[in-house]
C-alpha positions, 0 to 999 in steps of 0.5 A: 950908502944912498946910492940912490937916495937924493942927498939933496931931498933929505937936507931939505927935510925938517923935523917936528919935534913934540915940544913944537920946534923945528930942525934939520933932519940928520941921518947920521944922527940916527945912525949914531943912536943905532950903531952900524947899519947894512947899507940896505936898512939906511937906505930904507929909512932915508926912502921912507923919510923922503916919501913920508914926508909932507912939504918937506915935514915929519914929525918925531913919532913918524920918523920913529916908526920909520926907524922901526919899521926897517929894523923889524922887516930886515930882521929876517935877513939880518936876526941881530936886528930884532934885539936891536928893534927891541932895544929901541923901543925899550930906549923909547920907553925909558926915555919917556919915563926918566927923560933923555939922557938921564938913564944908563942901562936897561934893567936886564929883566926887560931885556928878557921881553921879546919885541912883539911883548914890549909892542903888546905892553907899549899898546894895552898894559903900561900907564900913561900919563893921560895929558901927555900920553907918555908912558909914566912906567917901564914893563918892571915898574909895571910888575912892581905896581901890580906886586906892591898893590896886591902885596898890601891885602897882607895885614902883617908887615913882614908878610907883606914885604915877603909876598911883595918881593915873591909876587914881583919875582914870578911875574919878572921872571915870567913864571907866572902873569896874572890876567890882563885887568890885574895887569892894567888896573892894579894900583890905578884908578879903575881897580878892577882885577877879574877878568871873568863875570857871570850875570843873570838875565831873568824874564822881565825888563827890570826887577827890585833885585837889579836882574831884569833884562835891562839891569843885567844890560848896564851891569855888562856895560860896566864890566865892559868899560873896565876890562871884563869879559861877560857869560849869559843864560838866556833861557829864562826869557819867554820864547818868541810869540809867548804871551806877555800879561803885563802888556797883552802882547807877544814876546820878542824871544831870547834872540832879540834880546841877545842883539841889544847885548851885541850893540851895547858891546859894540859901542863900550870900548873896555877901558878904551884899550880892547872891545867886550867879549861875551858868552850867550848860552841857551839850554837845549831844552827852550823852545826857541832852541832851533833860533838860537842855533842858527843865529850865527851861521848860513846867512847870519854868520859874520852878521849877527852877534858878532860879539858873542860866542855861543853854546848850547847848554846840553844835559845827559838826558839830551846826549843819550837821546841822541844816541837812541834818536829819541824824542825830546821836550821843547818847554816855555820856562814861564809856565813851570814857575815856582809857586810864590816866586817872581821869576824862577822856574822848575825847569831853568833850577833843574839839574842832574838825576835821581838815578845819580848816587850823590844825589840821593845822598843829598835828598836823604840828608835834607829829609834826616835834617828837616823831616819833610822838604818841599821841592822847591826848598830842596838844594837839588830839583832834578831833572827828572822832577822839572821835566814831568812838571812841564809836562803836567803844567803844559809848558812843552811847547812840542817835541823834536828828535834830539838827534835832528837838533844835535845834527843842526848844532853840529852843521852851525859848529861846523859852518861857523864855529858856533854853537859850542856846547857846554854840558850842564850835568857835568858842570853841576856834579863836579861843582864843588859849591854845588849846593849854593844853586845850579850853574847855568852859564860860563865866562866868554870861552868857557873856563869859568862856569860860575854862579850868577853875578860871580867873578874869577880872578886868572893868571897862569903859569910859564910851564915851559920855565919849569923844564930844566936840563941837567947834563944835557937831559932834561926834567921838570923843577918840581920845586920850582913849580911848587913855589911857584905855585904857592905864591900864585894862588896867594896872588890870586887870592889877594885879588879878591880883597883888592878888587874894586867890584862894579857892582855890590852883588858882584861883590857879594857874590865873589867874596862868598865863594873866593873863586880863583883859576889858576892856569897854565901856558907853554904846554906846547913849548915845555914838551917840545923841550922835553922832546914828547910830541904834542899828538902822542900818547905821552904828551897826554899822559904828561898833561894828565899828571902835570894838571894834577900836580898843580891841582894838589899844590894849589888846593894845599896853598888855599888850604894853608891860606884858610888855616892862617885867613879863614875859609871862604864864606859859603864853605860847608865842609860836609857838602863840599865836593873834591875834584879828585872824587870824580876825576876819571882815570887815564887810561878811561880816557884813552880807551873812550877816545879810542886811542891805543898806546902805552905811555912810555917808560921815559914819561913815566919817569918825567912824571914820577913825582906827580904820579906819587901824590897821594891828593886824598890827604887833602881831604883830612887837611881841608876839614881840619883847617878849613878852605880859602877858595871854592875854586882853585884852578882854571885852564884859560885861553892865555892870548896876550899874557902868553906874548908876554911871557914869551910861550905858546898859548895855554894848552894849545899846540903851536899856531904856525913855526915861522908866520907874518906878525903884523903890528902898528908900524909895520910886519916882521918874520916871527919864528918860533925860537925853539924850531929856531934852534933845531933849524940851527942844528942842522944848518937850515936858518937861512932866510930862504928855508924860514921864507919857504916854511912861512908859506905854510907855517909847518913841516909835517909834509915837507920831505926835505926837513928832518924827521925828529923835527917834522914829528916834535914841531907839530902845529894846531892843523897837523895835531888830529881832532881826538889829541886836541880833546885828549888834552882838554880832558887830561886838564879837566880831570884835575880841575875845579873849574872848566878848561878852554880849548879850541878843536882846531879843525882844516878847512877840508874836514868834515861835519862828521869830525865835529859830532865825533869831537861833541860826542866824544867830549861829553863821554870824556867828562869835558865841561865845555867844547867849541871848534874852529874850522880854518876859513870858516869866519870871513874875519881871522885872526891867523892867515893860511897861505893867503896875503892880508892886503895892507889897508892904505896900499898907497902907503906900501913901502918897499922892503923884503916883506912888502911882496905879494908872497903868500905867507901866514900871517896873523894879528899883533896879539894873536897867540893861538886858542880862543878866536873871540879872546883875540879879534 
C-alpha cells in the first residue's frame, strides 16, 4: 500500500476544518471510518490529496469529494464500493443534521435510496440552513415534512393523522413520488407546489386583466423563480408587419416576443435550483406560422429559443388537408375580433366542427335553454364558423398548401426535435370541462393541456413496486396499487389547498377546476419483471389496461373525495365529459398503427383484474356524489423523481443498460440493476463485459449475449418508433389530461419516419407528439459512443474510468424522456 506515494509529502499536508482550525492530515483517520479498502483505492485517495492540495493545505470539503470520487470510480471493479459510497454520503448528511457522534445508525428506509438518488437529493431537494449551507434534514425527514404539511389540509384530526402516516408510507417506500416543487417547497417560505402552468398572452403590451405581453412576462418570471414550468400560446399576437393602430407603426411578430420570454427565462433561475422551461405554441392558421416552424431549425438550431419547446397547434381540417394536398388559409387574428371585446377573436376561440355529434348536442341544448343564441355567447365557436368569418372579414393573408407546410414541420423536427405537434381538436373534444373554454396550449412537456392561468399538481406511481412474485411467478399486486392510488389522489388534491400561488389569477383558475395529474414511472422495469419485451403487443396491452386501472381508481377516489369535501366549483354534471366515452379500443389502435398480432394468454391473465373493470359505473357515482377534480390522470416525464424512486423514467423504455454517470465529484459506471441480475444468472457480470456493453449501452446486436437478455432489455433507440407511439396512445386513451412521451429515433432515421410518427399520432388520438433524433442537437444529456471531455482537463485524476475510452455518458439528472426537463 502507498508503494509509490511519498509518506513525507502526506505528512506535510494540513487540513482546514469547517470552523477554520487546522490539523495534520492523517490517512489512517479516513480509513478507520471507511473500513478495509483495496490497495488501489487507498493509493488513489492519497495521490489525489497530494495533487489537490495547495501549499500543502486542503479543506475538508475537497477531502470528502476525493474520498467519494475514488469510491464511486472504483465501484466497477469492486461493486461493494458503491454501497460504501452511498453510506459515506448519507453519513455526511446525518452529521450535518444530528452532529458528529450524535447518531448511531441509518434509518433503514434511507438505505433503500441509491447513491445517485442521494446526490440528486443533496443537490436540489434536502433543505439547508441558509447561512451555513449545512443540511437540516435527512431523506426520511424530507418525506415526513412533505407528508405532514399536506396532511394539515384535512379538517378532521383523525383523518389528518391517518393521511400524514399514509402519505409518508407511500413516499418513503418509493411507491409514489410527487413533482419536484412539492418535494422542495412543502412547509417552506416559497410554498409553491405546482409544476405546470399555462399563461395567456393577449395582443397588447399590458391589459387591465393582467394578461398582456409584459404582464405575462412578469407572471412567467414569478412562476420560474418558484420552481414551475410555463406554457404559452402566441397565436393571438398580430403577425410581423401588421398595423399597430396605437403607434401608427408595424408589429414585430410573435417570434420576436418569444425571444424576450426566452432571455427572461435565462436570467431567472427557479428558486436557485433549476432553470426554467417553456412551451411555445402557435396555431397552424397564423400568418407567421412559417417563421415559427423555422425558429429553432437550420442556422437557428442550438442558438435561438433554447429555453423553449415549441409545438404547432394543428387541427383536424389541417391534417385532412395535408392528406389531400389541399390549400389552407393563413390568418391575421385581429381581423376576426369579436364585437364588444378588447382582445378576443373568433379564430382564436374556434374548436371542433359542426359535423361532430357532441357539438350538435350542445348547440341544441343551448337553443332549448335560451332560444336564440349569438355566436359569441355560445360555449362553442366551431372551426367551420371561424374560418368563414375570417374569409368574410378579409383576415386571410394568403393560402398555402397544407402538405408543404407539414413537410416543413417534419423537416424541422427531424433536424432539431422542434417543432412538435399539438392536436387542438383532439385536446378540446376530450377535455372533461370543455364548457369552460378552449385549451390553446400545454405545459413544457405536453402532459398538461390547460386553460389560461390554470396550474396542475403532478405525482407519479412507481409501477415497478407493484410487480411481485408468488412461487417464482410474477404478478401485479392490484390491491396495493389501488390503495396507493387512493392516497396519492388525496395527496394531490390537498396540494390544491396547501399551495401558495404566485398570482391571484392562477389561484382562482386552479381552484375552479382543482385539476390533479397522477402519472406513472417504472413501466420499462415493470415489464422486464413481468418478462415482457417493451416492443411487443403484450407490452402495449399491459400499458392499455394498467392505464385503465389507474384511471378507474383515481376517478373513484375523486368521487369519494367529492362526497366528503364537495365537488370542484366549475363542475357541471350534465356537460362534464367522461373520458371512457371517447377512448379507442386496443384493437383499433393496433390496426391503425399497422402492427399485427394479438396479446398472449399470459398477458391477458396478468391484466384480467383491470380488463373486467366496468368504468361506466363511475358515471352513476359521479352524478350521485359529484367530482372533486376536473382531471385526475396525467403521464409526465418523471426526470429526477424517477432517479429518487430508483426506477426507469415515466412510460419510456430504458435509455441504456450500462453507462457512465457524471456527478459533481466525478464519474461512475451505472448498470441497470435488473440487467445486472440477468448478467449474474449467466455469469456475465464481469467488469470487462460491463465496460463493453457501456460502449453502446445496448445488447440487441451482440451475438455473445443470451437471446433472452437481448429480447427483454431493449433500449430506447432499439425500439421501433411505432412501438413508442403505441405506448403513448395506449396511455392516452384512459387519460383526461395528456401523455408526454419522447419518440426516440436513431440518428440515421430518415425524415419519412417523423412524418409517419406525426400522422399516426393524430389518427390514434394522441394529444401531442414530439420526436428526438439522436445527435440532432449539439447539447445532449446522453452521449452515445462519445467521450465527453472534462471541462478542466488539467484537473483530471488517474483512475480506472479516467480514460479516452468511448462510453455512453449521461448527466447527473438524466433519467430518460423529455430533454427540456433534463438540460
